[in-house]
py3Dmol code that shows the C-alpha trace and the ligand (Angstrom):
import py3Dmol

protein = """\
ATOM      1  CA  MET A   1     101.237  -8.458-282.926  1.00  0.00           C
ATOM      2  CA  LEU A   2      97.836 -10.085-282.959  1.00  0.00           C
ATOM      3  CA  ASP A   3      96.514 -12.124-280.082  1.00  0.00           C
ATOM      4  CA  SER A   4      95.812 -15.822-280.383  1.00  0.00           C
ATOM      5  CA  PRO A   5      92.500 -16.860-281.991  1.00  0.00           C
ATOM      6  CA  ARG A   6      91.126 -17.490-278.537  1.00  0.00           C
ATOM      7  CA  LYS A   7      91.513 -13.799-277.683  1.00  0.00           C
ATOM      8  CA  ARG A   8      91.139 -12.062-281.013  1.00  0.00           C
ATOM      9  CA  PRO A   9      87.918 -12.623-282.969  1.00  0.00           C
ATOM     10  CA  LEU A  10      88.402 -14.081-286.422  1.00  0.00           C
ATOM     11  CA  VAL A  11      86.682 -12.451-289.371  1.00  0.00           C
ATOM     12  CA  PHE A  12      83.105 -13.724-289.843  1.00  0.00           C
ATOM     13  CA  THR A  13      82.872 -14.422-286.071  1.00  0.00           C
ATOM     14  CA  GLY A  14      81.782 -12.376-283.061  1.00  0.00           C
ATOM     15  CA  GLY A  15      78.852 -10.589-284.678  1.00  0.00           C
ATOM     16  CA  PRO A  16      76.880  -8.030-282.650  1.00  0.00           C
ATOM     17  CA  LEU A  17      73.393  -9.286-283.532  1.00  0.00           C
ATOM     18  CA  ASP A  18      71.169 -11.501-281.395  1.00  0.00           C
ATOM     19  CA  ARG A  19      69.690 -14.074-283.797  1.00  0.00           C
ATOM     20  CA  ALA A  20      66.573 -14.365-281.594  1.00  0.00           C
ATOM     21  CA  GLY A  21      66.091 -17.979-282.684  1.00  0.00           C
ATOM     22  CA  ASP A  22      63.237 -18.460-280.224  1.00  0.00           C
ATOM     23  CA  LEU A  23      61.269 -15.468-281.536  1.00  0.00           C
ATOM     24  CA  ARG A  24      61.926 -15.365-285.276  1.00  0.00           C
ATOM     25  CA  THR A  25      59.675 -18.327-286.122  1.00  0.00           C
ATOM     26  CA  ASP A  26      56.689 -16.272-284.889  1.00  0.00           C
ATOM     27  CA  SER A  27      55.639 -14.592-288.139  1.00  0.00           C
ATOM     28  CA  SER A  28      53.499 -11.910-286.483  1.00  0.00           C
ATOM     29  CA  TRP A  29      56.356 -10.949-284.120  1.00  0.00           C
ATOM     30  CA  LEU A  30      58.650 -10.741-287.138  1.00  0.00           C
ATOM     31  CA  ALA A  31      56.206  -8.637-289.170  1.00  0.00           C
ATOM     32  CA  ASN A  32      55.803  -6.214-286.250  1.00  0.00           C
ATOM     33  CA  LYS A  33      59.580  -5.851-285.802  1.00  0.00           C
ATOM     34  CA  ARG A  34      59.978  -5.271-289.536  1.00  0.00           C
ATOM     35  CA  ALA A  35      57.309  -2.545-289.443  1.00  0.00           C
ATOM     36  CA  GLU A  36      59.142  -0.524-286.764  1.00  0.00           C
ATOM     37  CA  ASP A  37      60.954   2.661-287.876  1.00  0.00           C
ATOM     38  CA  GLN A  38      64.242   1.395-286.455  1.00  0.00           C
ATOM     39  CA  ALA A  39      64.279  -1.789-288.585  1.00  0.00           C
ATOM     40  CA  ARG A  40      67.114  -1.952-291.123  1.00  0.00           C
ATOM     41  CA  ILE A  41      67.875  -3.885-294.292  1.00  0.00           C
ATOM     42  CA  LEU A  42      71.203  -4.877-295.830  1.00  0.00           C
ATOM     43  CA  LEU A  43      70.952  -5.272-299.594  1.00  0.00           C
ATOM     44  CA  LEU A  44      72.900  -7.928-301.446  1.00  0.00           C
ATOM     45  CA  TRP A  45      73.097  -7.717-305.189  1.00  0.00           C
ATOM     46  CA  ARG A  46      74.485 -10.881-306.807  1.00  0.00           C
ATOM     47  CA  LEU A  47      76.030 -11.716-303.409  1.00  0.00           C
ATOM     48  CA  GLN A  48      77.748  -8.336-303.133  1.00  0.00           C
ATOM     49  CA  PRO A  49      76.818  -6.265-300.054  1.00  0.00           C
ATOM     50  CA  LEU A  50      75.873  -2.593-300.286  1.00  0.00           C
ATOM     51  CA  LEU A  51      78.605  -0.423-298.775  1.00  0.00           C
ATOM     52  CA  MET A  52      78.744   3.264-297.933  1.00  0.00           C
ATOM     53  CA  GLY A  53      80.962   5.585-299.974  1.00  0.00           C
ATOM     54  CA  ALA A  54      82.678   5.113-303.316  1.00  0.00           C
ATOM     55  CA  ALA A  55      84.000   1.916-304.925  1.00  0.00           C
ATOM     56  CA  GLU A  56      87.644   3.061-304.591  1.00  0.00           C
ATOM     57  CA  ASP A  57      87.393   3.894-300.842  1.00  0.00           C
ATOM     58  CA  GLU A  58      89.890   1.978-298.701  1.00  0.00           C
ATOM     59  CA  GLU A  59      87.651   2.138-295.652  1.00  0.00           C
ATOM     60  CA  ALA A  60      83.926   1.572-295.726  1.00  0.00           C
ATOM     61  CA  ALA A  61      81.056   0.045-293.780  1.00  0.00           C
ATOM     62  CA  LEU A  62      77.931  -1.899-294.599  1.00  0.00           C
ATOM     63  CA  ARG A  63      75.150   0.470-295.566  1.00  0.00           C
ATOM     64  CA  PHE A  64      71.859  -0.413-293.909  1.00  0.00           C
ATOM     65  CA  LEU A  65      68.668   1.060-295.358  1.00  0.00           C
ATOM     66  CA  THR A  66      65.282   1.590-293.788  1.00  0.00           C
ATOM     67  CA  VAL A  67      62.698  -0.994-294.789  1.00  0.00           C
ATOM     68  CA  ALA A  68      60.893   1.643-296.888  1.00  0.00           C
ATOM     69  CA  GLU A  69      64.104   2.501-298.769  1.00  0.00           C
ATOM     70  CA  GLY A  70      64.812  -1.159-299.400  1.00  0.00           C
ATOM     71  CA  GLU A  71      61.303  -1.878-300.635  1.00  0.00           C
ATOM     72  CA  ARG A  72      61.285   1.154-302.928  1.00  0.00           C
ATOM     73  CA  LEU A  73      64.211  -0.315-304.898  1.00  0.00           C
ATOM     74  CA  GLY A  74      62.323  -3.602-305.447  1.00  0.00           C
ATOM     75  CA  PRO A  75      61.879  -6.219-306.678  1.00  0.00           C
ATOM     76  CA  PRO A  76      58.691  -6.918-304.692  1.00  0.00           C
ATOM     77  CA  ASP A  77      59.314 -10.665-304.440  1.00  0.00           C
ATOM     78  CA  ALA A  78      62.943 -10.351-303.229  1.00  0.00           C
ATOM     79  CA  GLN A  79      64.098 -13.076-300.830  1.00  0.00           C
ATOM     80  CA  GLU A  80      64.487 -11.628-297.351  1.00  0.00           C
ATOM     81  CA  ILE A  81      66.034 -13.157-294.247  1.00  0.00           C
ATOM     82  CA  PHE A  82      66.079 -12.012-290.638  1.00  0.00           C
ATOM     83  CA  LEU A  83      69.628 -11.433-289.394  1.00  0.00           C
ATOM     84  CA  GLY A  84      68.902 -10.605-285.767  1.00  0.00           C
ATOM     85  CA  LEU A  85      68.304  -7.861-283.222  1.00  0.00           C
ATOM     86  CA  ASN A  86      70.642  -5.028-282.369  1.00  0.00           C
ATOM     87  CA  GLY A  87      69.042  -3.889-279.110  1.00  0.00           C
ATOM     88  CA  ASP A  88      65.390  -3.590-280.149  1.00  0.00           C
ATOM     89  CA  ALA A  89      66.079  -2.939-283.814  1.00  0.00           C
ATOM     90  CA  ALA A  90      65.516  -5.814-286.237  1.00  0.00           C
ATOM     91  CA  PHE A  91      68.046  -6.300-289.049  1.00  0.00           C
ATOM     92  CA  PHE A  92      67.291  -8.072-292.320  1.00  0.00           C
ATOM     93  CA  ALA A  93      69.123  -8.965-295.507  1.00  0.00           C
ATOM     94  CA  ARG A  94      67.446  -8.766-298.918  1.00  0.00           C
ATOM     95  CA  ASP A  95      68.484 -10.290-302.220  1.00  0.00           C
ATOM     96  CA  ILE A  96      67.981  -7.795-305.050  1.00  0.00           C
ATOM     97  CA  SER A  97      69.929  -9.754-307.676  1.00  0.00           C
ATOM     98  CA  ALA A  98      67.009  -9.549-310.116  1.00  0.00           C
ATOM     99  CA  LEU A  99      67.533  -5.780-310.571  1.00  0.00           C
ATOM    100  CA  GLU A 100      69.663  -4.762-313.567  1.00  0.00           C
ATOM    101  CA  ASP A 101      70.872  -1.436-312.152  1.00  0.00           C
ATOM    102  CA  PRO A 102      70.322  -1.460-308.382  1.00  0.00           C
ATOM    103  CA  LEU A 103      72.061   1.858-307.675  1.00  0.00           C
ATOM    104  CA  LEU A 104      69.816   3.750-310.086  1.00  0.00           C
ATOM    105  CA  SER A 105      67.251   4.919-307.554  1.00  0.00           C
ATOM    106  CA  LEU A 106      69.403   4.902-304.416  1.00  0.00           C
ATOM    107  CA  GLN A 107      70.070   8.229-302.673  1.00  0.00           C
ATOM    108  CA  GLY A 108      73.591   9.115-301.477  1.00  0.00           C
ATOM    109  CA  PRO A 109      77.013   7.578-302.145  1.00  0.00           C
ATOM    110  CA  ALA A 110      76.975   3.784-302.078  1.00  0.00           C
ATOM    111  CA  HIS A 111      78.388   0.874-304.010  1.00  0.00           C
ATOM    112  CA  PHE A 112      78.270  -2.889-304.171  1.00  0.00           C
ATOM    113  CA  ARG A 113      81.530  -4.742-303.566  1.00  0.00           C
ATOM    114  CA  ASP A 114      82.264  -8.453-303.735  1.00  0.00           C
ATOM    115  CA  ALA A 115      82.382 -10.089-300.313  1.00  0.00           C
ATOM    116  CA  ARG A 116      86.146 -10.764-300.320  1.00  0.00           C
ATOM    117  CA  GLY A 117      86.865  -7.154-301.232  1.00  0.00           C
ATOM    118  CA  ALA A 118      84.386  -5.919-298.611  1.00  0.00           C
ATOM    119  CA  LEU A 119      86.202  -7.939-295.923  1.00  0.00           C
ATOM    120  CA  ASP A 120      89.272  -5.747-296.342  1.00  0.00           C
ATOM    121  CA  VAL A 121      87.439  -2.475-295.799  1.00  0.00           C
ATOM    122  CA  ILE A 122      84.561  -2.972-293.331  1.00  0.00           C
ATOM    123  CA  PRO A 123      84.895  -3.021-289.510  1.00  0.00           C
ATOM    124  CA  LEU A 124      85.690  -6.449-288.038  1.00  0.00           C
ATOM    125  CA  GLU A 125      82.363  -6.683-286.158  1.00  0.00           C
ATOM    126  CA  GLN A 126      80.439  -6.233-289.423  1.00  0.00           C
ATOM    127  CA  THR A 127      82.135  -9.195-291.127  1.00  0.00           C
ATOM    128  CA  ALA A 128      79.953 -11.640-289.167  1.00  0.00           C
ATOM    129  CA  ILE A 129      76.803  -9.869-290.406  1.00  0.00           C
ATOM    130  CA  LEU A 130      78.119 -10.031-293.956  1.00  0.00           C
ATOM    131  CA  GLY A 131      78.994 -13.735-293.614  1.00  0.00           C
ATOM    132  CA  GLN A 132      75.578 -14.651-292.216  1.00  0.00           C
ATOM    133  CA  ALA A 133      73.737 -12.638-294.884  1.00  0.00           C
ATOM    134  CA  LYS A 134      75.816 -13.945-297.784  1.00  0.00           C
ATOM    135  CA  ALA A 135      75.654 -17.609-296.742  1.00  0.00           C
ATOM    136  CA  LEU A 136      71.863 -17.558-296.238  1.00  0.00           C
ATOM    137  CA  ILE A 137      71.011 -15.547-299.362  1.00  0.00           C
ATOM    138  CA  ASP A 138      73.240 -17.819-301.435  1.00  0.00           C
ATOM    139  CA  TRP A 139      71.622 -20.932-299.945  1.00  0.00           C
ATOM    140  CA  HIS A 140      68.124 -19.704-300.871  1.00  0.00           C
ATOM    141  CA  ALA A 141      69.234 -18.927-304.425  1.00  0.00           C
ATOM    142  CA  ARG A 142      70.639 -22.468-304.824  1.00  0.00           C
ATOM    143  CA  HIS A 143      67.799 -24.365-303.148  1.00  0.00           C
ATOM    144  CA  ARG A 144      64.579 -23.185-304.726  1.00  0.00           C
ATOM    145  CA  PHE A 145      63.364 -26.716-305.502  1.00  0.00           C
ATOM    146  CA  CYS A 146      62.638 -29.637-303.228  1.00  0.00           C
ATOM    147  CA  ALA A 147      65.455 -32.204-303.158  1.00  0.00           C
ATOM    148  CA  VAL A 148      62.863 -34.950-302.491  1.00  0.00           C
ATOM    149  CA  CYS A 149      60.134 -34.313-305.101  1.00  0.00           C
ATOM    150  CA  GLY A 150      61.377 -31.418-307.259  1.00  0.00           C
ATOM    151  CA  ALA A 151      58.512 -29.016-306.494  1.00  0.00           C
ATOM    152  CA  PRO A 152      59.278 -25.294-305.861  1.00  0.00           C
ATOM    153  CA  THR A 153      59.834 -24.658-302.130  1.00  0.00           C
ATOM    154  CA  MET A 154      58.955 -21.653-299.930  1.00  0.00           C
ATOM    155  CA  SER A 155      61.101 -19.747-297.446  1.00  0.00           C
ATOM    156  CA  VAL A 156      59.710 -19.988-293.875  1.00  0.00           C
ATOM    157  CA  ASP A 157      60.938 -19.332-290.310  1.00  0.00           C
ATOM    158  CA  ALA A 158      62.480 -15.955-291.177  1.00  0.00           C
ATOM    159  CA  GLY A 159      64.569 -17.582-293.878  1.00  0.00           C
ATOM    160  CA  TYR A 160      66.055 -20.404-291.771  1.00  0.00           C
ATOM    161  CA  ARG A 161      64.047 -23.183-293.416  1.00  0.00           C
ATOM    162  CA  ARG A 162      62.469 -23.952-296.798  1.00  0.00           C
ATOM    163  CA  GLU A 163      59.312 -25.968-296.922  1.00  0.00           C
ATOM    164  CA  CYS A 164      57.945 -28.047-299.771  1.00  0.00           C
ATOM    165  CA  PRO A 165      54.174 -27.428-300.189  1.00  0.00           C
ATOM    166  CA  SER A 166      53.876 -30.636-302.238  1.00  0.00           C
ATOM    167  CA  CYS A 167      55.545 -33.357-300.106  1.00  0.00           C
ATOM    168  CA  LYS A 168      55.897 -31.294-296.870  1.00  0.00           C
ATOM    169  CA  ALA A 169      59.664 -31.920-296.628  1.00  0.00           C
ATOM    170  CA  SER A 170      61.693 -29.356-294.662  1.00  0.00           C
ATOM    171  CA  HIS A 171      65.075 -28.183-295.942  1.00  0.00           C
ATOM    172  CA  PHE A 172      67.561 -26.394-293.694  1.00  0.00           C
ATOM    173  CA  PRO A 173      70.451 -24.070-294.610  1.00  0.00           C
ATOM    174  CA  ARG A 174      73.602 -26.098-295.079  1.00  0.00           C
ATOM    175  CA  THR A 175      76.972 -25.644-293.431  1.00  0.00           C
ATOM    176  CA  ASP A 176      79.771 -27.782-294.830  1.00  0.00           C
ATOM    177  CA  PRO A 177      82.399 -28.742-292.240  1.00  0.00           C
ATOM    178  CA  ALA A 178      86.008 -28.677-293.389  1.00  0.00           C
ATOM    179  CA  THR A 179      89.106 -29.314-291.300  1.00  0.00           C
ATOM    180  CA  ILE A 180      92.106 -27.025-291.588  1.00  0.00           C
ATOM    181  CA  MET A 181      95.217 -28.188-289.809  1.00  0.00           C
ATOM    182  CA  LEU A 182      98.745 -27.220-289.027  1.00  0.00           C
ATOM    183  CA  VAL A 183     100.926 -30.346-288.966  1.00  0.00           C
ATOM    184  CA  SER A 184     103.526 -30.097-286.221  1.00  0.00           C
ATOM    185  CA  ARG A 185     106.585 -32.255-285.492  1.00  0.00           C
ATOM    186  CA  GLY A 186     108.581 -31.113-282.457  1.00  0.00           C
ATOM    187  CA  ASP A 187     109.980 -27.684-283.267  1.00  0.00           C
ATOM    188  CA  HIS A 188     108.926 -27.806-286.916  1.00  0.00           C
ATOM    189  CA  CYS A 189     105.665 -27.322-288.755  1.00  0.00           C
ATOM    190  CA  LEU A 190     104.638 -28.221-292.273  1.00  0.00           C
ATOM    191  CA  LEU A 191     103.482 -25.678-294.826  1.00  0.00           C
ATOM    192  CA  ALA A 192     102.429 -26.524-298.347  1.00  0.00           C
ATOM    193  CA  ARG A 193     101.760 -24.906-301.685  1.00  0.00           C
ATOM    194  CA  ASN A 194      98.373 -25.714-303.108  1.00  0.00           C
ATOM    195  CA  LYS A 195      97.851 -26.000-306.866  1.00  0.00           C
ATOM    196  CA  ARG A 196      95.252 -23.216-306.584  1.00  0.00           C
ATOM    197  CA  PHE A 197      97.979 -20.792-305.504  1.00  0.00           C
ATOM    198  CA  GLY A 198      99.438 -20.950-309.039  1.00  0.00           C
ATOM    199  CA  ALA A 199     103.000 -19.738-309.461  1.00  0.00           C
ATOM    200  CA  SER A 200     102.894 -17.592-306.316  1.00  0.00           C
ATOM    201  CA  HIS A 201     105.066 -18.379-303.313  1.00  0.00           C
ATOM    202  CA  ASN A 202     102.096 -18.615-300.953  1.00  0.00           C
ATOM    203  CA  HIS A 203     102.407 -21.377-298.396  1.00  0.00           C
ATOM    204  CA  SER A 204      99.644 -22.487-296.083  1.00  0.00           C
ATOM    205  CA  VAL A 205      98.377 -25.252-293.845  1.00  0.00           C
ATOM    206  CA  LEU A 206      96.453 -28.270-295.187  1.00  0.00           C
ATOM    207  CA  ALA A 207      92.667 -28.466-295.400  1.00  0.00           C
ATOM    208  CA  GLY A 208      89.878 -30.728-296.581  1.00  0.00           C
ATOM    209  CA  PHE A 209      86.167 -31.427-296.295  1.00  0.00           C
ATOM    210  CA  VAL A 210      84.795 -33.776-293.653  1.00  0.00           C
ATOM    211  CA  GLU A 211      83.155 -36.787-295.291  1.00  0.00           C
ATOM    212  CA  PRO A 212      79.885 -38.356-294.079  1.00  0.00           C
ATOM    213  CA  GLY A 213      80.501 -40.794-291.231  1.00  0.00           C
ATOM    214  CA  GLU A 214      83.873 -39.275-290.334  1.00  0.00           C
ATOM    215  CA  SER A 215      84.973 -37.544-287.125  1.00  0.00           C
ATOM    216  CA  ILE A 216      87.015 -34.338-287.206  1.00  0.00           C
ATOM    217  CA  GLU A 217      90.108 -36.224-285.991  1.00  0.00           C
ATOM    218  CA  GLU A 218      89.648 -38.920-288.629  1.00  0.00           C
ATOM    219  CA  CYS A 219      89.239 -36.313-291.341  1.00  0.00           C
ATOM    220  CA  VAL A 220      92.453 -34.540-290.255  1.00  0.00           C
ATOM    221  CA  ARG A 221      94.406 -37.829-290.323  1.00  0.00           C
ATOM    222  CA  ARG A 222      92.981 -38.869-293.710  1.00  0.00           C
ATOM    223  CA  GLU A 223      93.546 -35.519-295.402  1.00  0.00           C
ATOM    224  CA  VAL A 224      97.110 -35.145-294.106  1.00  0.00           C
ATOM    225  CA  PHE A 225      98.012 -38.653-295.254  1.00  0.00           C
ATOM    226  CA  GLU A 226      96.378 -38.144-298.681  1.00  0.00           C
ATOM    227  CA  GLU A 227      98.015 -34.780-299.314  1.00  0.00           C
ATOM    228  CA  VAL A 228     101.533 -35.203-297.890  1.00  0.00           C
ATOM    229  CA  GLY A 229     101.857 -38.894-296.899  1.00  0.00           C
ATOM    230  CA  ILE A 230     102.378 -38.206-293.195  1.00  0.00           C
ATOM    231  CA  LYS A 231     100.746 -40.224-290.408  1.00  0.00           C
ATOM    232  CA  VAL A 232      99.171 -38.081-287.691  1.00  0.00           C
ATOM    233  CA  GLY A 233      98.698 -38.947-284.005  1.00  0.00           C
ATOM    234  CA  GLU A 234      97.134 -36.460-281.616  1.00  0.00           C
ATOM    235  CA  VAL A 235      94.755 -33.843-283.062  1.00  0.00           C
ATOM    236  CA  ARG A 236      93.964 -30.726-281.036  1.00  0.00           C
ATOM    237  CA  TYR A 237      91.058 -28.398-281.791  1.00  0.00           C
ATOM    238  CA  ILE A 238      92.078 -24.710-281.739  1.00  0.00           C
ATOM    239  CA  ALA A 239      89.318 -22.523-283.228  1.00  0.00           C
ATOM    240  CA  SER A 240      86.667 -22.399-285.945  1.00  0.00           C
ATOM    241  CA  GLN A 241      85.659 -19.905-288.579  1.00  0.00           C
ATOM    242  CA  PRO A 242      82.563 -19.728-290.780  1.00  0.00           C
ATOM    243  CA  TRP A 243      83.729 -19.185-294.358  1.00  0.00           C
ATOM    244  CA  PRO A 244      80.732 -18.263-296.554  1.00  0.00           C
ATOM    245  CA  PHE A 245      82.239 -19.235-299.933  1.00  0.00           C
ATOM    246  CA  PRO A 246      79.669 -20.616-300.217  1.00  0.00           C
ATOM    247  CA  SER A 247      78.893 -22.234-296.845  1.00  0.00           C
ATOM    248  CA  ASN A 248      81.975 -23.727-295.222  1.00  0.00           C
ATOM    249  CA  MET A 249      82.764 -24.110-291.536  1.00  0.00           C
ATOM    250  CA  MET A 250      86.531 -24.245-291.079  1.00  0.00           C
ATOM    251  CA  ILE A 251      87.511 -26.333-288.052  1.00  0.00           C
ATOM    252  CA  GLY A 252      91.058 -25.364-287.107  1.00  0.00           C
ATOM    253  CA  CYS A 253      93.342 -27.984-285.517  1.00  0.00           C
ATOM    254  CA  ILE A 254      96.973 -28.680-284.736  1.00  0.00           C
ATOM    255  CA  ALA A 255      97.981 -32.223-285.732  1.00  0.00           C
ATOM    256  CA  GLU A 256     101.033 -34.031-284.333  1.00  0.00           C
ATOM    257  CA  ALA A 257     102.987 -35.827-287.056  1.00  0.00           C
ATOM    258  CA  LEU A 258     104.327 -39.326-286.327  1.00  0.00           C
ATOM    259  CA  SER A 259     106.777 -39.274-289.255  1.00  0.00           C
ATOM    260  CA  ASP A 260     108.934 -36.732-291.176  1.00  0.00           C
ATOM    261  CA  ASP A 261     109.001 -37.954-294.754  1.00  0.00           C
ATOM    262  CA  ILE A 262     106.855 -35.863-297.059  1.00  0.00           C
ATOM    263  CA  ARG A 263     105.247 -37.383-300.128  1.00  0.00           C
ATOM    264  CA  VAL A 264     103.051 -34.787-301.829  1.00  0.00           C
ATOM    265  CA  ASP A 265     100.052 -35.992-303.780  1.00  0.00           C
ATOM    266  CA  GLY A 266     101.037 -33.801-306.768  1.00  0.00           C
ATOM    267  CA  ASN A 267      97.349 -33.280-307.370  1.00  0.00           C
ATOM    268  CA  GLU A 268      96.109 -30.735-304.838  1.00  0.00           C
ATOM    269  CA  ILE A 269      99.494 -30.109-303.201  1.00  0.00           C
ATOM    270  CA  VAL A 270     102.415 -29.112-305.415  1.00  0.00           C
ATOM    271  CA  SER A 271     105.095 -28.940-302.712  1.00  0.00           C
ATOM    272  CA  ALA A 272     105.397 -29.085-298.927  1.00  0.00           C
ATOM    273  CA  ARG A 273     108.263 -28.642-296.480  1.00  0.00           C
ATOM    274  CA  TRP A 274     109.096 -28.333-292.802  1.00  0.00           C
ATOM    275  CA  PHE A 275     109.812 -24.907-291.300  1.00  0.00           C
ATOM    276  CA  ASP A 276     111.426 -24.446-287.898  1.00  0.00           C
ATOM    277  CA  ARG A 277     109.768 -22.255-285.297  1.00  0.00           C
ATOM    278  CA  LYS A 278     112.398 -19.494-285.519  1.00  0.00           C
ATOM    279  CA  THR A 279     111.837 -19.122-289.256  1.00  0.00           C
ATOM    280  CA  ILE A 280     108.058 -19.007-288.771  1.00  0.00           C
ATOM    281  CA  LEU A 281     108.431 -16.321-286.094  1.00  0.00           C
ATOM    282  CA  ARG A 282     110.615 -14.265-288.444  1.00  0.00           C
ATOM    283  CA  MET A 283     107.993 -14.547-291.191  1.00  0.00           C
ATOM    284  CA  LEU A 284     105.198 -13.625-288.771  1.00  0.00           C
ATOM    285  CA  ALA A 285     107.221 -10.527-287.868  1.00  0.00           C
ATOM    286  CA  GLY A 286     107.129  -9.569-291.555  1.00  0.00           C
ATOM    287  CA  GLU A 287     110.673 -10.591-292.486  1.00  0.00           C
ATOM    288  CA  PRO A 288     110.917 -12.039-296.012  1.00  0.00           C
ATOM    289  CA  VAL A 289     112.167 -15.614-296.021  1.00  0.00           C
ATOM    290  CA  GLU A 290     113.103 -17.166-299.388  1.00  0.00           C
ATOM    291  CA  ASP A 291     110.096 -15.648-301.162  1.00  0.00           C
ATOM    292  CA  VAL A 292     107.761 -17.723-298.967  1.00  0.00           C
ATOM    293  CA  ARG A 293     104.521 -15.915-298.205  1.00  0.00           C
ATOM    294  CA  LEU A 294     102.221 -16.828-295.296  1.00  0.00           C
ATOM    295  CA  PRO A 295      98.400 -16.668-295.422  1.00  0.00           C
ATOM    296  CA  ARG A 296      96.739 -13.319-294.779  1.00  0.00           C
ATOM    297  CA  PRO A 297      95.726 -12.541-291.177  1.00  0.00           C
ATOM    298  CA  ILE A 298      92.014 -12.736-292.108  1.00  0.00           C
ATOM    299  CA  ALA A 299      92.398 -16.500-292.638  1.00  0.00           C
ATOM    300  CA  ILE A 300      92.203 -19.048-289.833  1.00  0.00           C
ATOM    301  CA  ALA A 301      95.354 -20.611-291.373  1.00  0.00           C
ATOM    302  CA  PHE A 302      97.322 -17.567-290.234  1.00  0.00           C
ATOM    303  CA  HIS A 303      95.951 -17.923-286.687  1.00  0.00           C
ATOM    304  CA  LEU A 304      96.852 -21.609-286.534  1.00  0.00           C
ATOM    305  CA  ILE A 305     100.428 -20.845-287.583  1.00  0.00           C
ATOM    306  CA  LYS A 306     100.657 -18.014-285.075  1.00  0.00           C
ATOM    307  CA  THR A 307      99.123 -20.057-282.244  1.00  0.00           C
ATOM    308  CA  TRP A 308     101.660 -22.840-282.838  1.00  0.00           C
ATOM    309  CA  ALA A 309     104.600 -20.441-283.159  1.00  0.00           C
ATOM    310  CA  ASP A 310     103.695 -18.725-279.858  1.00  0.00           C
ATOM    311  CA  GLU A 311     103.272 -21.957-277.878  1.00  0.00           C
TER     312      GLU A 311
END
"""
ligand_1 = """\
1
ZN
Zn 58.891 -31.964 -301.959
"""
view = py3Dmol.view(width=600, height=400)
view.addModel(protein, "pdb")
view.setStyle({"model": 0}, {"cartoon": {"style": "trace"}})
view.addModel(ligand_1, "xyz")
view.setStyle({"model": 1}, {"stick": {}})
view.zoomTo()
view.show()
């Protein structure tokens, strides 16, 4: 059995690198760290990280190259970001999406795998490095022009800011907050089937993006009412998880329902129902219950359900 989210790190959290936010804006410090033999680069090709081994391997790890190896592959103008320090060694990520065949000149067994697939095979502590690299590289690729004046912008501050040379506006990497909440009512909790799940029997908790001018608690109450027609009282924060698809921050809560009657919106949510705690515990123990499938343990939804069930 897994521990609660408070004890067990969620995927994309608990990374080993020190982001060195106070040092990385010093471009000469950064250039010196990058020039050291111990510096390493993680390549991303079309948002897929480079892994060790073969594409069919069921266990793998991120493959970090020396700076010289990374540069040799090209392209020379590849976007690079500083990930952080591991001890004294500086780690970077580099976007080589412009290459047609990136493995062509790479020595040794390696492959690129999409980020979701990589999550299943790399060590837990590397998932945070992957999440940070993917979210930042993706942000740069989507924000090459100034949102104020339309001029091309430049990456500065080790990749944590883009600056417009024309109107001097600064643009910062975005993180989009979304609430994800288990609705609880006494000894029952609500699980729903989302339209995205298709014909599968997957059930999960509810979720939705925070709107401008809205608190987390207000967002939880609004989303729950919109999706299943239930009024919510108390909202408790449990844990959060960065989710770099492309740049979400999942804010996990448990929400106390004030009513029982479910009225699904029929738009996002196809069906929803109450499950008692005993049934949830049986499902968490791996017992099949009426073809209902819970979220995978990598998702914060699973941890919310488990936290509630264990309370
Ligand atoms: Zn501008």
